[in-house]
C-alpha positions, 0 to 999 in steps of 0.5 A, spaced: 500 500 499 505 504 501 509 503 494 502 504 491 501 511 494 508 513 491 506 510 484 511 505 484 512 498 483 512 492 488 516 487 484 522 486 480 521 483 473 522 475 472 518 469 473 517 469 481 515 475 485 521 479 487 520 485 492 527 489 493 527 491 501 533 495 505 535 490 510 539 492 516 540 490 524 533 493 525 530 489 520 526 489 513 524 495 510 521 498 503 525 504 500 521 510 499 524 515 494 531 514 491 534 510 497 538 504 494 535 497 496 540 492 499 536 485 499 531 482 494 525 477 497 522 472 494 516 468 495 514 461 493 513 460 486 505 461 485 506 460 478 507 453 478 504 449 484 508 444 484 514 449 486 511 452 492 518 450 495 522 453 490 525 458 496 528 452 499 531 449 492 534 456 491 537 457 497 540 449 497 543 451 490 546 457 492 549 454 498 552 449 494 555 453 489 558 457 495 561 451 498 564 449 492 568 456 492 563 460 486 562 467 487 555 468 490 551 473 494 549 471 501 542 468 502 537 465 507 530 462 508 526 465 513 520 460 515 513 463 517 506 462 515 509 463 508 517 462 508 521 467 504 528 467 501 532 473 502 538 475 497 543 480 498 544 484 492 551 484 488 549 490 485 550 494 491 557 497 494 557 500 501 561 506 502 561 508 510 553 509 511 551 510 504 549 504 499 551 506 492 548 502 486 553 499 481 551 499 474 550 492 471 548 489 464 545 482 463 547 478 457 541 480 453 541 487 454 549 487 452 547 484 446 541 488 444 536 482 445 529 483 448 527 479 454 521 476 451 527 472 447 532 470 452 532 463 451 537 460 445 531 456 443 527 463 441 532 466 438 536 468 444 544 468 445 547 461 445 553 459 449 558 461 443 554 468 443 556 469 450 563 466 450 564 471 445 561 477 448 566 476 454 572 476 449 570 482 446 568 486 453 570 483 459 576 487 463 578 480 465 577 475 459 581 469 462 577 469 469 570 471 466 571 465 461 572 460 466 567 463 470 561 463 465 563 456 463 562 453 470 556 457 470 553 453 464 556 446 467 554 448 474 547 449 471 547 442 467 549 439 474 543 441 478 538 441 473 537 448 472 533 448 465 532 456 466 539 458 466 538 463 460 542 469 458 538 474 463 541 470 469 548 472 467 550 479 468 556 484 467 557 489 473 560 495 470 566 499 473 566 505 469 569 503 462 571 496 465 566 490 465 567 484 469 562 477 470 558 478 476 557 473 482 552 468 480 544 468 482 538 464 480 541 458 481 535 453 482 533 446 480 528 446 475 528 439 473 525 436 480 518 439 478 515 435 473 511 440 469 517 445 467 521 444 461 526 438 461 530 441 456 537 445 457 536 453 456 542 452 452 544 447 447 551 444 448 554 442 440 546 442 438 544 437 444 539 440 450 537 434 453 542 433 459 542 425 459 544 425 451 550 429 452 556 425 450 564 426 450 563 428 443 559 434 444 564 436 449 569 436 444 565 439 438 564 445 443 571 446 445 573 446 438 567 451 437 570 456 442 577 455 440 578 452 447 584 446 448 582 439 447 579 437 454 579 443 457 571 443 458 573 436 461 577 439 466 572 444 468 567 438 469 572 434 473 573 439 478 566 441 479 564 434 480 569 433 485 568 439 489 560 438 489 561 430 491 565 432 497 560 438 499 553 435 498 553 432 505 555 438 509 550 442 505 545 437 506 547 437 514 546 445 514 539 444 511 536 439 517 534 445 521 528 447 516 521 444 516 521 442 509 526 436 508 523 432 502 526 437 497 533 437 500 532 429 499 530 430 492 535 435 490 540 430 492 538 425 488 537 429 482 544 432 483 547 425 484 544 422 478 547 428 474 554 427 477 554 420 476 552 421 468 557 427 467 563 423 471 563 418 465 565 423 460 572 424 458 
């Protein structure tokens, strides 16, 4: 009601309801005027009834990403009558008592692609398009290329078929651009009614279980990478995820929702087993 009185918008764009808020030691607050928000709240996904546990799903996947050393913002789930997910905004910088906005461009914006065609299957950016965007504009090409490819394969391993090009971003620092921390990591594969095809094609293949070693070799050649470069990334991811999964599962035990974590573990372990065989 307060926001409507000011003529503002209550949620941010995207498939889920998102509410930008200010979070500090005193609690959560809505921003009035031009004061930058610091966090984003997500409620359960009401557009897919089977995905009402989405807040736990995303917190689990983000926690797993952090556990294996990926750059992700801090997240938490607050359990109440309706549980909600809170994520720290990566596009903010605290300077003393001031909160400063950081300019960002997602990979659709950076390539002049409308959000309505953000998926490759719709004509949106491909893995190669995003890879070449990094080569052209990143201020730290080697690190950002690796971060992007890790993002692709981490999403394959957790079953995030919604990992489109609006879910990766350049943070702008003057004329310099760098790959942002990762966000919107969750497993859509555990929900029967949500698309089963991966958001990107890996050498023409977007069904995870059909991806073979030859697809990796074709992708390496297409991106002008060394032979078995992608296998190295996969092997490192798999090793780290296998060793970190038990601890992340343990960290989730205090939540009232238990079934979704078991489902996520089984889905991820199934995918780790498949990709472990690829050399």
